[in-house]
N, C-alpha and C positions, 0 to 999 in steps of 0.2 A: 281177433288179433290182440296182441298185447298193447296196453296203453300206459304211458308214463305221464304223471302229473308233476309239474315243476312250479314252484313259487318264485316270482321275479320281483325282488324288492326295489323300492325307491332308495335314494341316497340323499344326504344333505352334505353341504360343504361347510365344515366348521371354520375354516378360513380359506381364502382364495387370493393368491398374489399373482398378478399378471405382469411378467417381467419385460416383455417386449415381443415384437414380431420376428420370427425366424426367417432365414433365407428360403426355406421350403414353403413359406406361406402360412404355416401354423404359428400359434403363439406359445411362447415359453411360459409355463405356469408352475406354481407350487401350491398344492392344496391338500388339506386334510379332509378325507371323506369317511363317512360312516353310514351304514345301511340302517333303515328304520322299519318298523312293523306295519308298513303299508306296502302292499304288493299286488301285482297282476298275477293271474293264473294262466298257465299254459298246459294244454293237453296235447300229447303227441301220439300218433298211431301210424304204424306201418301201412303203406298201400303199395300197389304194384308198380306204379311209376308216377313221376311228376310231383308237384308240390301243391297241396290244397290248403288255403289259409282262410279261416273264418274269424272275424273280430266282433266282439260284443262289449257291452258296458259303455265306458266313456270313449266311444269309438268315432264320434263325429268328425274329428280332425286327424284321425290316424290314417297314414298312407295305406293304400290298398295294393294288393298284388306285388309285383316285383320291386316296388319302391319301398316296401316295408322292411325294416331291419330284420325281422323274424324270417321273412322270405329269403333275404340275402344270406343270412346265417345258415339256413337250411340248404340253400343252393351251394354255398361254399363247402359245407361238410359232406354233402352228397358227392361233390366233385372229388374231394380228398379221399372218400371211401372207394370210389371207382367201381362200385357194384351196381347192377341194374335194379334199383329199388326206389320207391318214392315215400313220401310222408304226408300225412294229413295233420294239420295243426289248428287248434282252436285257442284263441287268445282272448281272455276276458280282462278288459282294462279297468283298473281302479285308479291308476296314476295318470294325472292330467298330462296332455301333450304340451311341450314348450313351457314347462313350469320350473325348469332347473332342477328336476328331481331324477333325471337320468333314466326315465322309463323305457325309452326306445333302446338305449344301450343295454340296460338290464335284460330286456326281452331277448336281445340278440345273444347275450351270454347264456341266459337260461336255456335258449333253444340249443346252443352247442352242447351244453351239459346234458340236457334231456335226450338229445340224440345219441350221445355217448352211452347213456344208460339203456335207451331203447334197443340200440343195435349192438350193445356190449362191445364197444370200440376200445382199442388199446391206448387211445390218446391220454396223456397225462394232463394235469391242470396247466402245466407250463406250456405244453404243445398247443393246447386250446387257447391260451392267452396270446401266443404268437399269431395264431389264425385270427383271433378276435381283433387285433390291432388294425387289420385291414378293413374292418367294419366301422371303426370309430375309436377316437382317443380314449373315451370313457369305458369302452367295452371290457378291456382286460381287468379293470378294477372289480367288476362284478364276478370275476372268477378268482377273487382273493378271499381272505378270511372275513371280509366285510368291514374292516377298518384299515385304512392305509394312507400313508403320506405319498402323494403322487407328484412327480416332477417331469421335466421334459415337456412334451405336449399332453402329458397325463399318463403315459405308458410306463414310466419308470416308477415302480412301486416298492415301497418299504412297508410291509405289514406291521401294524402296531396293535396293542391291546388297549381298548377304550371301554369304559364302563357303560352300563345302561343308564339312561337318564330320561325322566319324563319330558315329553316334547309335544308340542302341537305344531301343525303345519297348516298354513292358510294359503289357499290358491285363490287369487282375487278375481277369477273369472275370465282372464285373458292371458294369452301367452306372450313370450318375448323371444324374438329370434336370436339365437346364440351368435350367428354371423353378424347381425346388426350390432349387438352389444360389444363384441370384440373389436369391430371396425371403428366404433365410436371412441374407444379407449385411446387416450393420448399418453405418450411416454416422454418423460423429461430426462431419464437416465438410460444408459445402454444396459443390455441384459447383464453383462459382466459386472458393471458397477452396482447394479441393483442387487445382485446376488450377495454383495457384501452387507446388505441391509436385511438379509433373510431373518425371518422369525426363527429362533433357535429352538426347534421343537424337540423336546426330550420325552420319550414315551414313559419314562419313570417319574415325570413331574406330576405332582398332585393336580387333579382335574381343575380345582378351584384356581390354581395359579396360572392356568392356561387361558381363562376367560378374557383377560385384557388383550390377548393376541388374536382373538377371533374377529377377523375383519374380512370384508369382501370388497376387493378393489374395483369390481364392476358396478357396485351399487351407485356410485356417484353419477355415472353416465346414464344408468337406467332410470333413476328416480327423476332426472330432468324431464323425461318424457312421461313417466308414470309415477306421479307424486303419491299415489295411493300406497305404493310399496313403502315409502318412508312413513306414512301414517300407520301402516300395519306394524312396522318395527316399533315405533314409539308407543303404540297401544299395548303391545306385548310386554315391553319393558315396564310400562306403568302397571301392568297386571301382575308383575312379580317375576318375569323371566330374568334369569341370570345373564343370558345373552340372547339377542334376537338379530337375525341376519336374513338377507336375501340368499337363497340357495342357488349356486351356480350363476348363470346369466339371467336368472329370474324366470318366471315372475313370482314363484312361491316364496313365502317368508316363514321362517320357523322360529320358535322360542324354546329354550331349554329351561326347565324348572326343577328346583329341588323338591318341591312339594306337589304331590299329585292333585290335591284339592285345588291349588292355585291354577294348575294347568287346565283342570276341568272347567273352572269358572271362566278362564280366558277363552276356552273353546266355545262355551255357551254364548258368550258375548258376540262372537262373529258368525254363529250359525244364523241362517235366515237373512243375511245381509248381502246377497248375491255373491257369496264366497263359498268355496268348498273347504271344509275344516276336517282335519284328521287329528284325533287325540290319541296319543300312544306313547311310544318310547323309542329311543335309539337301541340298537341291538349289539350284543357282543359275539354274534355268530352270523353266518351268511345263510339265509333261508334257502338259497338255491341248493345247498348241500345237505340241509337238515329239515326235510319236509315234515317229518312227524312232529317235531317240536314246534315248528312254525304254525302248523295247522290249528293249534290251540289259541292263537293270538291274532287271527284275522280281524282287522278293524278297517272297514271301508271309509272313504270320505263321506261326510254328511252335510 
């Protein structure tokens, strides 16, 4: 039977503003996200009925069975298809769980796109993004160009063009619950009053002029419990990073470098210190849609 291979990339948040809690229980955010050259691999194959899911790699803390976002995405699209067919899915994990890198959301989006290819479905990217929102706030982003300004709960996307930059990502060996991090955030302003203080992101602004605006408003509450995240940030800046931030709700920290040699030296420093380190770059394309080009750049955590 025909098999489809999809690459499912991680993302970093170049800035993250948390504006307040909404009446529906979600948080109003504004964030700039970009995918990086760290990804999981998903293999999909048609079967007679049902959903079979196998997980390998960094799989110890990945939900199994129906609780996995890949399983949920497959179940959703099979229901939309309305035809008596099943799917076998193999997921090889390189992206750590609960690291603020969007691995689960990316896996869900990649599964939707992979099933579209496998079964030659007529769904557009826009239609798949609408379905993706029911799986999670970050999932529609991974069906974008790979760089986007996200607002609302994360589903209102404005695609932007961002350059490739040398980057390293350090996962400190523990995860952070997104629910916990958002619940700990305190708000002094209303959502509407805080919108007046928005970072005015202009996609045509030179990259270097954006660095001062790259902040993560969840860092303050997370580092209170996990001070190693602050230590990682400071070490990356000392090593020459132009910007260093916690990604999403943590726990991973990334650094953006102008010089590849500096990035490589910073990566060497953290290897072997109970951390997982990825040395690579941000991307100006989405690997979910461009497997051939992506396959030349696979770099696992080390």
